[in-house]
SESENU-420424 format. One record per residue: residue number from 1; x, y, z of N, C-alpha, C in turn. Coordinates in Angstrom, 1 decimal, padded with zeros to 4 digits, m for minus. Layout:
@i=NUM; n.X=X; n.Y=Y; n.Z=Z; ca.X=X; ca.Y=Y; ca.Z=Z; c.X=X; c.Y=Y; c.Z=Z
...
//
This chain:
@i=1; n.X=m002.8; n.Y=m041.5; n.Z=021.6; ca.X=m003.8; ca.Y=m040.4; ca.Z=021.9; c.X=m003.1; c.Y=m039.1; c.Z=021.9
@i=2; n.X=m001.9; n.Y=m039.0; n.Z=022.6; ca.X=m001.1; ca.Y=m037.8; ca.Z=022.6; c.X=m000.6; c.Y=m037.3; c.Z=021.3
@i=3; n.X=m000.3; n.Y=m038.3; n.Z=020.4; ca.X=000.2; ca.Y=m037.9; ca.Z=019.1; c.X=m001.0; c.Y=m037.3; c.Z=018.3
@i=4; n.X=m002.1; n.Y=m037.9; n.Z=018.4; ca.X=m003.3; ca.Y=m037.4; ca.Z=017.7; c.X=m003.7; c.Y=m036.0; c.Z=018.1
@i=5; n.X=m003.6; n.Y=m035.8; n.Z=019.4; ca.X=m003.9; ca.Y=m034.5; ca.Z=020.0; c.X=m002.9; c.Y=m033.4; c.Z=019.5
@i=6; n.X=m001.6; n.Y=m033.8; n.Z=019.5; ca.X=m000.6; ca.Y=m032.9; ca.Z=018.9; c.X=m000.8; c.Y=m032.6; c.Z=017.5
@i=7; n.X=m001.2; n.Y=m033.7; n.Z=016.7; ca.X=m001.4; ca.Y=m033.5; ca.Z=015.3; c.X=m002.6; c.Y=m032.5; c.Z=015.0
@i=8; n.X=m003.6; n.Y=m032.6; n.Z=015.8; ca.X=m004.8; ca.Y=m031.7; ca.Z=015.5; c.X=m004.8; c.Y=m030.4; c.Z=016.3
@i=9; n.X=m003.8; n.Y=m030.2; n.Z=017.2; ca.X=m003.8; ca.Y=m029.0; ca.Z=018.0; c.X=m003.8; c.Y=m027.7; c.Z=017.3
@i=10; n.X=m003.0; n.Y=m027.6; n.Z=016.2; ca.X=m003.0; ca.Y=m026.4; ca.Z=015.4; c.X=m004.3; c.Y=m026.1; c.Z=014.7
@i=11; n.X=m004.9; n.Y=m027.2; n.Z=014.2; ca.X=m006.2; ca.Y=m027.0; ca.Z=013.6; c.X=m007.3; c.Y=m026.6; c.Z=014.6
@i=12; n.X=m007.3; n.Y=m027.2; n.Z=015.7; ca.X=m008.2; ca.Y=m026.9; ca.Z=016.8; c.X=m008.0; c.Y=m025.5; c.Z=017.3
@i=13; n.X=m006.8; n.Y=m025.0; n.Z=017.4; ca.X=m006.5; ca.Y=m023.7; ca.Z=017.8; c.X=m007.0; c.Y=m022.7; c.Z=016.8
@i=14; n.X=m006.8; n.Y=m022.9; n.Z=015.5; ca.X=m007.3; ca.Y=m022.1; ca.Z=014.4; c.X=m008.8; c.Y=m022.0; c.Z=014.5
@i=15; n.X=m009.5; n.Y=m023.2; n.Z=014.6; ca.X=m010.9; ca.Y=m023.2; ca.Z=014.7; c.X=m011.5; c.Y=m022.4; c.Z=015.8
@i=16; n.X=m010.8; n.Y=m022.5; n.Z=017.0; ca.X=m011.3; ca.Y=m021.8; ca.Z=018.1; c.X=m011.1; c.Y=m020.3; c.Z=017.9
@i=17; n.X=m010.0; n.Y=m019.8; n.Z=017.3; ca.X=m009.9; ca.Y=m018.4; ca.Z=017.0; c.X=m010.9; c.Y=m017.9; c.Z=016.0
@i=18; n.X=m011.1; n.Y=m018.7; n.Z=015.0; ca.X=m012.1; ca.Y=m018.2; ca.Z=014.0; c.X=m013.5; c.Y=m018.2; c.Z=014.5
@i=19; n.X=m013.9; n.Y=m019.2; n.Z=015.3; ca.X=m015.2; ca.Y=m019.2; ca.Z=015.9; c.X=m015.4; c.Y=m018.1; c.Z=016.9
@i=20; n.X=m014.3; n.Y=m017.7; n.Z=017.6; ca.X=m014.4; ca.Y=m016.6; ca.Z=018.6; c.X=m014.6; c.Y=m015.3; c.Z=017.9
@i=21; n.X=m014.0; n.Y=m015.1; n.Z=016.7; ca.X=m014.1; ca.Y=m013.8; ca.Z=016.0; c.X=m014.2; c.Y=m014.1; c.Z=014.4
@i=22; n.X=m015.3; n.Y=m014.5; n.Z=013.9; ca.X=m015.4; ca.Y=m014.9; ca.Z=012.5; c.X=m015.2; c.Y=m013.7; c.Z=011.6
@i=23; n.X=m015.4; n.Y=m012.5; n.Z=012.0; ca.X=m015.3; ca.Y=m011.3; ca.Z=011.1; c.X=m013.8; c.Y=m011.0; c.Z=010.9
@i=24; n.X=m012.9; n.Y=m011.4; n.Z=011.8; ca.X=m011.5; ca.Y=m011.0; ca.Z=011.7; c.X=m010.6; c.Y=m012.1; c.Z=011.5
@i=25; n.X=m011.0; n.Y=m013.3; n.Z=011.7; ca.X=m010.1; ca.Y=m014.5; ca.Z=011.5; c.X=m009.3; c.Y=m014.8; c.Z=012.7
@i=26; n.X=m008.0; n.Y=m015.1; n.Z=012.5; ca.X=m007.2; ca.Y=m015.2; ca.Z=011.3; c.X=m007.5; c.Y=m016.4; c.Z=010.5
@i=27; n.X=m007.5; n.Y=m016.2; n.Z=009.2; ca.X=m007.8; ca.Y=m017.3; ca.Z=008.3; c.X=m006.5; c.Y=m017.6; c.Z=007.5
@i=28; n.X=m006.3; n.Y=m018.9; n.Z=007.1; ca.X=m005.1; ca.Y=m019.3; ca.Z=006.4; c.X=m005.1; c.Y=m018.9; c.Z=004.9
@i=29; n.X=m004.0; n.Y=m018.6; n.Z=004.4; ca.X=m003.8; ca.Y=m018.4; ca.Z=002.9; c.X=m004.8; c.Y=m017.3; c.Z=002.4
@i=30; n.X=m005.4; n.Y=m017.7; n.Z=001.2; ca.X=m006.3; ca.Y=m016.7; ca.Z=000.5; c.X=m007.6; c.Y=m016.5; c.Z=001.3
@i=31; n.X=m007.9; n.Y=m017.4; n.Z=002.2; ca.X=m009.1; ca.Y=m017.2; ca.Z=003.0; c.X=m009.2; c.Y=m015.9; c.Z=003.7
@i=32; n.X=m008.1; n.Y=m015.4; n.Z=004.2; ca.X=m008.0; ca.Y=m014.0; ca.Z=004.8; c.X=m008.6; c.Y=m013.0; c.Z=003.9
@i=33; n.X=m008.2; n.Y=m013.0; n.Z=002.7; ca.X=m008.7; ca.Y=m012.0; ca.Z=001.7; c.X=m010.2; c.Y=m012.2; c.Z=001.5
@i=34; n.X=m010.6; n.Y=m013.4; n.Z=001.3; ca.X=m012.0; ca.Y=m013.7; ca.Z=000.9; c.X=m013.0; c.Y=m013.5; c.Z=002.0
@i=35; n.X=m012.6; n.Y=m013.8; n.Z=003.3; ca.X=m013.5; ca.Y=m013.7; ca.Z=004.4; c.X=m013.4; c.Y=m012.4; c.Z=005.2
@i=36; n.X=m012.3; n.Y=m011.8; n.Z=005.2; ca.X=m012.1; ca.Y=m010.6; ca.Z=006.1; c.X=m012.1; c.Y=m009.4; c.Z=005.2
@i=37; n.X=m011.2; n.Y=m009.3; n.Z=004.2; ca.X=m011.0; ca.Y=m008.1; ca.Z=003.4; c.X=m012.2; c.Y=m007.9; c.Z=002.4
@i=38; n.X=m012.7; n.Y=m009.0; n.Z=001.9; ca.X=m013.8; ca.Y=m008.9; ca.Z=000.9; c.X=m015.1; c.Y=m009.6; c.Z=001.4
@i=39; n.X=m015.2; n.Y=m009.9; n.Z=002.7; ca.X=m016.2; ca.Y=m010.7; ca.Z=003.3; c.X=m017.6; c.Y=m010.1; c.Z=003.2
@i=40; n.X=m018.5; n.Y=m010.9; n.Z=003.7; ca.X=m019.9; ca.Y=m010.6; ca.Z=003.6; c.X=m020.5; c.Y=m009.8; c.Z=004.8
@i=41; n.X=m019.6; n.Y=m009.4; n.Z=005.7; ca.X=m020.2; ca.Y=m008.7; ca.Z=006.9; c.X=m020.8; c.Y=m007.4; c.Z=006.6
@i=42; n.X=m020.6; n.Y=m006.8; n.Z=005.4; ca.X=m021.2; ca.Y=m005.5; ca.Z=005.0; c.X=m022.6; c.Y=m005.7; c.Z=004.5
@i=43; n.X=m022.9; n.Y=m006.9; n.Z=004.0; ca.X=m024.2; ca.Y=m007.0; ca.Z=003.3; c.X=m025.4; c.Y=m007.0; c.Z=004.2
@i=44; n.X=m025.4; n.Y=m007.5; n.Z=005.5; ca.X=m026.6; ca.Y=m007.4; ca.Z=006.3; c.X=m027.0; c.Y=m005.9; c.Z=006.6
@i=45; n.X=m026.0; n.Y=m005.1; n.Z=007.0; ca.X=m026.4; ca.Y=m003.7; ca.Z=007.2; c.X=m026.8; c.Y=m002.9; c.Z=005.9
@i=46; n.X=m026.1; n.Y=m003.3; n.Z=004.8; ca.X=m026.5; ca.Y=m002.7; ca.Z=003.5; c.X=m027.9; c.Y=m003.1; c.Z=003.1
@i=47; n.X=m028.2; n.Y=m004.3; n.Z=003.3; ca.X=m029.6; ca.Y=m004.8; ca.Z=003.0; c.X=m030.6; c.Y=m004.0; c.Z=003.8
@i=48; n.X=m030.3; n.Y=m003.9; n.Z=005.1; ca.X=m031.3; ca.Y=m003.2; ca.Z=006.0; c.X=m031.4; c.Y=m001.7; c.Z=005.6
@i=49; n.X=m030.3; n.Y=m001.1; n.Z=005.2; ca.X=m030.4; ca.Y=000.3; ca.Z=004.8; c.X=m031.2; c.Y=000.5; c.Z=003.5
@i=50; n.X=m031.1; n.Y=m000.4; n.Z=002.6; ca.X=m032.0; ca.Y=m000.3; ca.Z=001.4; c.X=m033.4; c.Y=m000.6; c.Z=001.8
@i=51; n.X=m033.7; n.Y=m001.6; n.Z=002.6; ca.X=m035.1; ca.Y=m001.8; ca.Z=003.0; c.X=m035.7; c.Y=m000.6; c.Z=003.7
@i=52; n.X=m034.9; n.Y=m000.1; n.Z=004.6; ca.X=m035.4; ca.Y=001.1; ca.Z=005.4; c.X=m035.7; c.Y=002.3; c.Z=004.5
@i=53; n.X=m034.7; n.Y=002.6; n.Z=003.6; ca.X=m034.9; ca.Y=003.7; ca.Z=002.7; c.X=m036.0; c.Y=003.5; c.Z=001.6
@i=54; n.X=m036.2; n.Y=002.2; n.Z=001.2; ca.X=m037.2; ca.Y=001.9; ca.Z=000.3; c.X=m038.6; c.Y=002.1; c.Z=000.9
@i=55; n.X=m038.7; n.Y=001.9; n.Z=002.2; ca.X=m039.9; ca.Y=002.0; ca.Z=002.9; c.X=m041.1; c.Y=001.3; c.Z=002.3
@i=56; n.X=m040.8; n.Y=000.1; n.Z=001.8; ca.X=m041.9; ca.Y=m000.8; ca.Z=001.3; c.X=m042.3; c.Y=m000.6; c.Z=m000.1
@i=57; n.X=m041.7; n.Y=000.5; n.Z=m000.8; ca.X=m042.1; ca.Y=000.7; ca.Z=m002.2; c.X=m041.1; c.Y=000.0; c.Z=m003.1
@i=58; n.X=m041.5; n.Y=m000.3; n.Z=m004.3; ca.X=m040.6; ca.Y=m000.9; ca.Z=m005.3; c.X=m039.4; c.Y=000.1; c.Z=m005.6
@i=59; n.X=m038.2; n.Y=m000.5; n.Z=m005.7; ca.X=m037.0; ca.Y=000.4; ca.Z=m006.0; c.X=m036.1; c.Y=m000.3; c.Z=m007.1
@i=60; n.X=m035.4; n.Y=000.5; n.Z=m007.8; ca.X=m034.4; ca.Y=000.0; ca.Z=m008.7; c.X=m033.0; c.Y=000.3; c.Z=m008.1
@i=61; n.X=m032.1; n.Y=m000.7; n.Z=m008.1; ca.X=m030.8; ca.Y=m000.6; ca.Z=m007.5; c.X=m029.8; c.Y=m000.8; c.Z=m008.7
@i=62; n.X=m029.0; n.Y=000.2; n.Z=m008.9; ca.X=m028.0; ca.Y=000.2; ca.Z=m009.9; c.X=m026.7; c.Y=m000.3; c.Z=m009.4
@i=63; n.X=m026.1; n.Y=m001.3; n.Z=m010.1; ca.X=m024.8; ca.Y=m001.8; ca.Z=m009.6; c.X=m023.6; c.Y=m001.2; c.Z=m010.4
@i=64; n.X=m022.7; n.Y=m000.6; n.Z=m009.8; ca.X=m021.5; ca.Y=000.0; ca.Z=m010.5; c.X=m020.4; c.Y=m001.0; c.Z=m010.7
@i=65; n.X=m020.3; n.Y=m002.0; n.Z=m009.9; ca.X=m019.2; ca.Y=m003.0; ca.Z=m010.1; c.X=m019.9; c.Y=m004.3; c.Z=m010.5
@i=66; n.X=m020.6; n.Y=m004.9; n.Z=m009.6; ca.X=m021.4; ca.Y=m006.0; ca.Z=m009.9; c.X=m022.6; c.Y=m005.9; c.Z=m009.0
@i=67; n.X=m023.6; n.Y=m006.7; n.Z=m009.2; ca.X=m024.7; ca.Y=m006.8; ca.Z=m008.3; c.X=m024.4; c.Y=m007.9; c.Z=m007.3
@i=68; n.X=m024.1; n.Y=m007.6; n.Z=m006.1; ca.X=m023.7; ca.Y=m008.7; ca.Z=m005.2; c.X=m024.8; c.Y=m009.7; c.Z=m005.0
@i=69; n.X=m024.4; n.Y=m011.0; n.Z=m005.2; ca.X=m025.4; ca.Y=m012.1; ca.Z=m005.0; c.X=m025.9; c.Y=m012.1; c.Z=m003.6
@i=70; n.X=m025.1; n.Y=m011.8; n.Z=m002.6; ca.X=m025.5; ca.Y=m011.8; ca.Z=m001.2; c.X=m026.6; c.Y=m010.8; c.Z=m001.0
@i=71; n.X=m026.4; n.Y=m009.6; n.Z=m001.6; ca.X=m027.4; ca.Y=m008.5; ca.Z=m001.4; c.X=m028.7; c.Y=m008.9; c.Z=m002.1
@i=72; n.X=m028.6; n.Y=m009.4; n.Z=m003.3; ca.X=m029.8; ca.Y=m009.9; ca.Z=m004.0; c.X=m030.5; c.Y=m011.0; c.Z=m003.2
@i=73; n.X=m029.8; n.Y=m011.9; n.Z=m002.7; ca.X=m030.4; ca.Y=m013.0; ca.Z=m001.9; c.X=m031.0; c.Y=m012.5; c.Z=m000.6
@i=74; n.X=m030.4; n.Y=m011.6; n.Z=000.1; ca.X=m030.9; ca.Y=m011.1; ca.Z=001.3; c.X=m032.2; c.Y=m010.2; c.Z=001.1
@i=75; n.X=m032.2; n.Y=m009.5; n.Z=000.0; ca.X=m033.4; ca.Y=m008.7; ca.Z=m000.3; c.X=m034.6; c.Y=m009.6; c.Z=m000.8
@i=76; n.X=m034.2; n.Y=m010.8; n.Z=m001.2; ca.X=m035.2; ca.Y=m011.7; ca.Z=m001.8; c.X=m035.0; c.Y=m011.8; c.Z=m003.3
@i=77; n.X=m034.5; n.Y=m013.0; n.Z=m003.7; ca.X=m034.1; ca.Y=m013.1; ca.Z=m005.1; c.X=m035.3; c.Y=m013.0; c.Z=m006.1
@i=78; n.X=m036.4; n.Y=m013.2; n.Z=m005.6; ca.X=m037.6; ca.Y=m013.1; ca.Z=m006.5; c.X=m038.6; c.Y=m012.1; c.Z=m006.0
@i=79; n.X=m038.1; n.Y=m011.2; n.Z=m005.1; ca.X=m039.0; ca.Y=m010.1; ca.Z=m004.6; c.X=m039.1; c.Y=m009.0; c.Z=m005.6
@i=80; n.X=m040.3; n.Y=m008.8; n.Z=m006.1; ca.X=m040.5; ca.Y=m007.8; ca.Z=m007.2; c.X=m040.3; c.Y=m006.4; c.Z=m006.7
@i=81; n.X=m040.1; n.Y=m006.1; n.Z=m005.4; ca.X=m039.9; ca.Y=m004.8; ca.Z=m004.9; c.X=m038.5; c.Y=m004.3; c.Z=m005.3
@i=82; n.X=m037.6; n.Y=m005.2; n.Z=m005.5; ca.X=m036.2; ca.Y=m004.8; ca.Z=m005.8; c.X=m035.7; c.Y=m005.3; c.Z=m007.2
@i=83; n.X=m035.5; n.Y=m004.3; n.Z=m008.0; ca.X=m035.0; ca.Y=m004.6; ca.Z=m009.4; c.X=m033.5; c.Y=m004.2; c.Z=m009.4
@i=84; n.X=m032.6; n.Y=m005.1; n.Z=m009.8; ca.X=m031.2; ca.Y=m004.8; ca.Z=m010.0; c.X=m030.9; c.Y=m004.6; c.Z=m011.4
@i=85; n.X=m030.1; n.Y=m003.5; n.Z=m011.7; ca.X=m029.8; ca.Y=m003.2; ca.Z=m013.1; c.X=m028.3; c.Y=m002.8; c.Z=m013.2
@i=86; n.X=m027.8; n.Y=m002.8; n.Z=m014.4; ca.X=m026.5; ca.Y=m002.2; ca.Z=m014.7; c.X=m026.7; c.Y=m001.0; c.Z=m015.5
@i=87; n.X=m025.6; n.Y=m000.3; n.Z=m015.9; ca.X=m025.7; ca.Y=001.0; ca.Z=m016.5; c.X=m026.3; c.Y=001.0; c.Z=m017.9
@i=88; n.X=m026.3; n.Y=m000.2; n.Z=m018.6; ca.X=m026.9; ca.Y=m000.2; ca.Z=m019.9; c.X=m028.4; c.Y=m000.5; c.Z=m019.9
@i=89; n.X=m029.0; n.Y=m000.6; n.Z=m018.8; ca.X=m030.4; ca.Y=m000.8; ca.Z=m018.7; c.X=m031.2; c.Y=000.5; c.Z=m018.9
@i=90; n.X=m032.3; n.Y=000.4; n.Z=m019.5; ca.X=m033.2; ca.Y=001.6; ca.Z=m019.6; c.X=m033.6; c.Y=002.1; c.Z=m018.2
@i=91; n.X=m033.7; n.Y=001.2; n.Z=m017.3; ca.X=m034.1; ca.Y=001.6; ca.Z=m015.9; c.X=m033.0; c.Y=002.3; c.Z=m015.1
@i=92; n.X=m031.7; n.Y=002.2; n.Z=m015.6; ca.X=m030.6; ca.Y=002.8; ca.Z=m014.9; c.X=m030.8; c.Y=004.3; c.Z=m014.6
@i=93; n.X=m031.3; n.Y=005.0; n.Z=m015.6; ca.X=m031.5; ca.Y=006.5; ca.Z=m015.4; c.X=m032.5; c.Y=006.8; c.Z=m014.4
@i=94; n.X=m033.3; n.Y=005.8; n.Z=m014.0; ca.X=m034.4; ca.Y=006.1; ca.Z=m013.0; c.X=m034.1; c.Y=005.3; c.Z=m011.7
@i=95; n.X=m032.9; n.Y=004.8; n.Z=m011.5; ca.X=m032.6; ca.Y=004.0; ca.Z=m010.3; c.X=m032.8; c.Y=004.8; c.Z=m009.1
@i=96; n.X=m033.2; n.Y=004.2; n.Z=m008.0; ca.X=m033.4; ca.Y=004.9; ca.Z=m006.7; c.X=m032.1; c.Y=004.8; c.Z=m005.9
@i=97; n.X=m031.4; n.Y=003.7; n.Z=m006.1; ca.X=m030.1; ca.Y=003.5; ca.Z=m005.4; c.X=m029.0; c.Y=003.1; c.Z=m006.3
@i=98; n.X=m027.8; n.Y=003.2; n.Z=m005.8; ca.X=m026.6; ca.Y=002.7; ca.Z=m006.5; c.X=m025.8; c.Y=002.1; c.Z=m005.4
@i=99; n.X=m025.2; n.Y=000.9; n.Z=m005.7; ca.X=m024.3; ca.Y=000.2; ca.Z=m004.8; c.X=m023.0; c.Y=000.0; c.Z=m005.4
@i=100; n.X=m021.9; n.Y=000.3; n.Z=m004.6; ca.X=m020.6; ca.Y=000.1; ca.Z=m005.1; c.X=m019.8; c.Y=m000.8; c.Z=m004.1
@i=101; n.X=m019.3; n.Y=m001.9; n.Z=m004.6; ca.X=m018.5; ca.Y=m002.8; ca.Z=m003.8; c.X=m017.0; c.Y=m002.5; c.Z=m004.3
@i=102; n.X=m016.3; n.Y=m001.8; n.Z=m003.4; ca.X=m014.9; ca.Y=m001.4; ca.Z=m003.8; c.X=m013.9; c.Y=m002.5; c.Z=m003.8
@i=103; n.X=m014.4; n.Y=m003.7; n.Z=m003.5; ca.X=m013.5; ca.Y=m004.9; ca.Z=m003.6; c.X=m013.4; c.Y=m005.4; c.Z=m005.0
@i=104; n.X=m014.3; n.Y=m004.9; n.Z=m005.9; ca.X=m014.4; ca.Y=m005.4; ca.Z=m007.3; c.X=m013.8; c.Y=m004.3; c.Z=m008.2
@i=105; n.X=m012.7; n.Y=m004.7; n.Z=m008.9; ca.X=m012.0; ca.Y=m003.7; ca.Z=m009.7; c.X=m012.7; c.Y=m003.4; c.Z=m011.0
@i=106; n.X=m013.7; n.Y=m004.2; n.Z=m011.4; ca.X=m014.3; ca.Y=m004.0; ca.Z=m012.7; c.X=m015.5; c.Y=m003.1; c.Z=m012.5
@i=107; n.X=m015.5; n.Y=m001.9; n.Z=m013.1; ca.X=m016.5; ca.Y=m000.9; ca.Z=m012.9; c.X=m017.3; c.Y=m000.7; c.Z=m014.2
@i=108; n.X=m018.6; n.Y=m000.6; n.Z=m014.1; ca.X=m019.5; ca.Y=m000.4; ca.Z=m015.2; c.X=m019.4; c.Y=001.1; c.Z=m015.5
@i=109; n.X=m018.8; n.Y=001.5; n.Z=m016.6; ca.X=m018.5; ca.Y=002.9; ca.Z=m016.9; c.X=m019.8; c.Y=003.7; c.Z=m017.1
@i=110; n.X=m020.8; n.Y=003.1; n.Z=m017.6; ca.X=m022.1; ca.Y=003.9; ca.Z=m017.8; c.X=m022.7; c.Y=004.2; c.Z=m016.4
@i=111; n.X=m022.7; n.Y=003.2; n.Z=m015.6; ca.X=m023.3; ca.Y=003.4; ca.Z=m014.2; c.X=m022.4; c.Y=004.4; c.Z=m013.5
@i=112; n.X=m021.1; n.Y=004.3; n.Z=m013.6; ca.X=m020.2; ca.Y=005.2; ca.Z=m012.9; c.X=m020.5; c.Y=006.7; c.Z=m013.4
@i=113; n.X=m020.7; n.Y=006.9; n.Z=m014.7; ca.X=m021.0; ca.Y=008.3; ca.Z=m015.2; c.X=m022.3; c.Y=008.8; c.Z=m014.6
@i=114; n.X=m023.3; n.Y=007.9; n.Z=m014.5; ca.X=m024.5; ca.Y=008.3; ca.Z=m013.9; c.X=m024.4; c.Y=008.7; c.Z=m012.4
@i=115; n.X=m023.7; n.Y=007.9; n.Z=m011.7; ca.X=m023.5; ca.Y=008.2; ca.Z=m010.2; c.X=m022.6; c.Y=009.5; c.Z=m010.0
@i=116; n.X=m021.6; n.Y=009.6; n.Z=m010.8; ca.X=m020.7; ca.Y=010.8; ca.Z=m010.6; c.X=m021.3; c.Y=012.1; c.Z=m011.2
@i=117; n.X=m022.4; n.Y=012.0; n.Z=m012.0; ca.X=m023.0; ca.Y=013.2; ca.Z=m012.6; c.X=m023.7; c.Y=014.0; c.Z=m011.5
@i=118; n.X=m023.9; n.Y=013.5; n.Z=m010.3; ca.X=m024.5; ca.Y=014.3; ca.Z=m009.3; c.X=m026.0; c.Y=013.9; c.Z=m009.0
@i=119; n.X=m026.4; n.Y=012.9; n.Z=m009.8; ca.X=m027.8; ca.Y=012.4; ca.Z=m009.6; c.X=m028.0; c.Y=011.7; c.Z=m008.3
@i=120; n.X=m026.9; n.Y=011.0; n.Z=m007.9; ca.X=m026.9; ca.Y=010.3; ca.Z=m006.6; c.X=m025.9; c.Y=011.0; c.Z=m005.6
@i=121; n.X=m026.2; n.Y=010.8; n.Z=m004.3; ca.X=m025.4; ca.Y=011.2; ca.Z=m003.3; c.X=m025.1; c.Y=010.0; c.Z=m002.4
@i=122; n.X=m023.8; n.Y=009.9; n.Z=m001.9; ca.X=m023.5; ca.Y=008.8; ca.Z=m001.0; c.X=m024.3; c.Y=009.0; c.Z=000.3
@i=123; n.X=m025.0; n.Y=007.9; n.Z=000.8; ca.X=m025.8; ca.Y=008.0; ca.Z=002.0; c.X=m025.3; c.Y=007.1; c.Z=003.1
@i=124; n.X=m024.5; n.Y=006.1; n.Z=002.8; ca.X=m024.0; ca.Y=005.2; ca.Z=003.8; c.X=m022.8; c.Y=004.4; c.Z=003.3
@i=125; n.X=m021.8; n.Y=004.3; n.Z=004.2; ca.X=m020.6; ca.Y=003.5; ca.Z=003.8; c.X=m020.6; c.Y=002.4; c.Z=004.8
@i=126; n.X=m020.3; n.Y=001.2; n.Z=004.3; ca.X=m020.2; ca.Y=000.0; ca.Z=005.1; c.X=m018.8; c.Y=m000.5; c.Z=005.1
@i=127; n.X=m018.1; n.Y=m000.5; n.Z=006.2; ca.X=m016.7; ca.Y=m000.8; ca.Z=006.4; c.X=m016.6; c.Y=m002.3; c.Z=006.6
@i=128; n.X=m015.6; n.Y=m002.9; n.Z=006.0; ca.X=m015.3; ca.Y=m004.3; ca.Z=006.3; c.X=m014.3; c.Y=m004.3; c.Z=007.5
@i=129; n.X=m014.3; n.Y=m005.4; n.Z=008.2; ca.X=m013.5; ca.Y=m005.5; ca.Z=009.4; c.X=m012.0; c.Y=m005.1; c.Z=009.2
@i=130; n.X=m011.4; n.Y=m005.5; n.Z=008.1; ca.X=m010.0; ca.Y=m005.1; ca.Z=007.9; c.X=m009.8; c.Y=m003.7; c.Z=007.5
@i=131; n.X=m011.0; n.Y=m002.9; n.Z=007.4; ca.X=m010.9; ca.Y=m001.5; ca.Z=007.0; c.X=m010.6; c.Y=m001.2; c.Z=005.6
@i=132; n.X=m010.6; n.Y=m002.2; n.Z=004.7; ca.X=m010.3; ca.Y=m002.0; ca.Z=003.3; c.X=m011.5; c.Y=m002.3; c.Z=002.5
@i=133; n.X=m011.5; n.Y=m001.8; n.Z=001.3; ca.X=m012.5; ca.Y=m002.1; ca.Z=000.3; c.X=m014.0; c.Y=m002.1; c.Z=000.8
@i=134; n.X=m014.4; n.Y=m000.9; n.Z=001.1; ca.X=m015.7; ca.Y=m000.8; ca.Z=001.7; c.X=m016.8; c.Y=m000.9; c.Z=000.6
@i=135; n.X=m018.1; n.Y=m000.8; n.Z=001.0; ca.X=m019.2; ca.Y=m000.8; ca.Z=000.1; c.X=m019.9; c.Y=000.6; c.Z=000.4
@i=136; n.X=m020.4; n.Y=001.2; n.Z=m000.7; ca.X=m021.0; ca.Y=002.5; ca.Z=m000.5; c.X=m022.4; c.Y=002.4; c.Z=m001.2
@i=137; n.X=m023.4; n.Y=002.9; n.Z=m000.4; ca.X=m024.8; ca.Y=003.0; ca.Z=m000.9; c.X=m025.0; c.Y=004.5; c.Z=m001.3
@i=138; n.X=m025.5; n.Y=004.7; n.Z=m002.5; ca.X=m025.9; ca.Y=006.0; ca.Z=m003.0; c.X=m027.4; c.Y=006.0; c.Z=m003.2
@i=139; n.X=m028.0; n.Y=007.2; n.Z=m003.0; ca.X=m029.4; ca.Y=007.4; ca.Z=m003.2; c.X=m029.7; c.Y=008.7; c.Z=m003.9
@i=140; n.X=m030.8; n.Y=008.8; n.Z=m004.5; ca.X=m031.2; ca.Y=010.1; ca.Z=m005.1; c.X=m031.6; c.Y=011.0; c.Z=m004.0
@i=141; n.X=m031.2; n.Y=012.3; n.Z=m004.0; ca.X=m031.6; ca.Y=013.2; ca.Z=m002.9; c.X=m033.1; c.Y=013.4; c.Z=m002.9
@i=142; n.X=m033.7; n.Y=013.6; n.Z=m001.7; ca.X=m035.1; ca.Y=013.8; ca.Z=m001.6; c.X=m035.9; c.Y=012.7; c.Z=m001.4
//
């Protein structure tokens, strides 16, 4: 019994620390990067910000890096109120919002030009627990 407890003590200690603070870990190996530095803790407040700003009307959301699956799922994957597009879409020029996940190094250049042209203004920044690679929500003024 004592040997089994000793064998599992490290795993139990890690489990307890993760359960106590799931946003900050500590996680082993690459899990630290996936769950803390690039984790999903930014998506619930980003989802609520889009819902609040949309105020029940249909909106188009432009993705500059990728369209995060978590955001799409939280807004309702088949909800017709939220249309997600990239820079090559005809709807991109009329997008209400743009979302940038700075953890993704691949940027849609067309969408980036549209956002940096001044059509959009940053309205909210969502920080990850590690303080790195935030998510930024942009909206059209007015």
